[in-house]
C-alpha positions in Angstrom: -13.3 -24.7 -23.3 -10.0 -25.2 -21.5 -7.9 -22.2 -20.7 -4.5 -22.5 -19.1 -4.3 -21.2 -15.6 -3.0 -17.6 -15.3 0.1 -17.4 -13.1 0.5 -14.8 -10.4 3.7 -13.5 -12.0 1.8 -12.5 -15.1 -0.7 -10.5 -13.1 2.0 -8.4 -11.3 2.5 -5.7 -14.0 4.0 -2.3 -13.4 0.7 -0.6 -13.9 -1.1 -2.8 -11.3 1.7 -2.1 -8.8 1.4 1.6 -9.5 -2.4 1.5 -9.0 -2.1 -0.5 -5.8 0.4 2.0 -4.4 -1.8 4.9 -5.4 -4.8 3.3 -3.6 -2.6 2.7 -0.5 -1.6 6.4 -0.5 -5.2 7.5 -0.9 -6.3 5.4 2.1 -3.5 6.9 4.2 -4.4 10.3 3.1 -8.1 9.8 3.8 -7.2 8.5 7.3 -5.2 11.6 7.9 -7.9 13.9 6.6 -10.5 12.3 8.8 -8.2 12.9 11.8 -7.7 16.5 10.8 -11.4 17.2 10.9 -11.0 17.7 14.6 -13.6 15.2 15.8 -12.4 13.5 18.9 -15.0 10.7 18.8 -13.4 7.3 19.5 -15.2 5.6 16.5 -14.0 8.3 14.1 -10.4 8.1 15.3 -10.6 4.3 15.1 -11.8 4.5 11.5 -9.0 6.9 10.7 -6.4 4.6 12.2 -7.9 1.7 10.3 -7.7 3.5 7.0 -4.1 4.6 7.6 -2.8 1.2 8.7 -4.7 -0.8 6.1 -3.5 1.5 3.4 0.1 1.3 4.5 0.0 -2.5 4.8 -1.7 -2.9 1.4 0.9 -0.7 -0.3 3.8 -2.4 1.4 2.4 -5.9 0.6 1.9 -4.9 -3.1 5.4 -3.5 -3.4 7.1 -6.5 -1.8 5.0 -8.9 -3.8 5.9 -7.0 -6.9 9.6 -7.0 -6.1 9.6 -10.7 -5.3 7.2 -12.1 -7.8 7.2 -9.9 -10.9 9.2 -11.1 -13.9 8.8 -7.8 -15.6 10.8 -5.6 -13.2 14.5 -5.2 -13.3 16.8 -5.6 -10.3 17.0 -1.8 -9.7 13.2 -1.6 -9.8 13.0 -4.4 -7.3 15.4 -2.5 -5.0 13.3 0.6 -5.4 10.1 -1.3 -4.5 11.7 -2.7 -1.4 12.9 0.8 -0.4 9.4 2.2 -1.2 7.8 -0.5 1.0 10.0 0.5 3.9 9.3 4.2 3.5 5.6 3.5 3.2 5.6 1.5 6.4 7.6 4.1 8.3 5.2 6.8 7.1 2.3 4.7 8.1 3.7 4.3 11.6 4.3 8.0 11.8 0.7 8.8 10.9 -0.5 6.1 13.3 1.5 7.7 16.1 0.0 11.1 15.2 -3.5 9.8 15.2 
């Protein structure tokens, strides 16, 4: 059977953006928790940095793609997603500087 291709704009719902940002914050939080365990091993700190940076980048990418590509968000929500992406990146850089 033939199914029409699903466009990316239809996949960027508000719930999926919320879940992507929740996953990003969870990754940053896990990276910070691993750092706070007090282990000074280079591999552990590298993994904590990896979690924090990948979480921040994932959340910012999801927010920017939602702001630019979603047809279901209003202009004010798009502005909020851009501001959230900037705050998330600045928080990620602050955590990265701490670790």
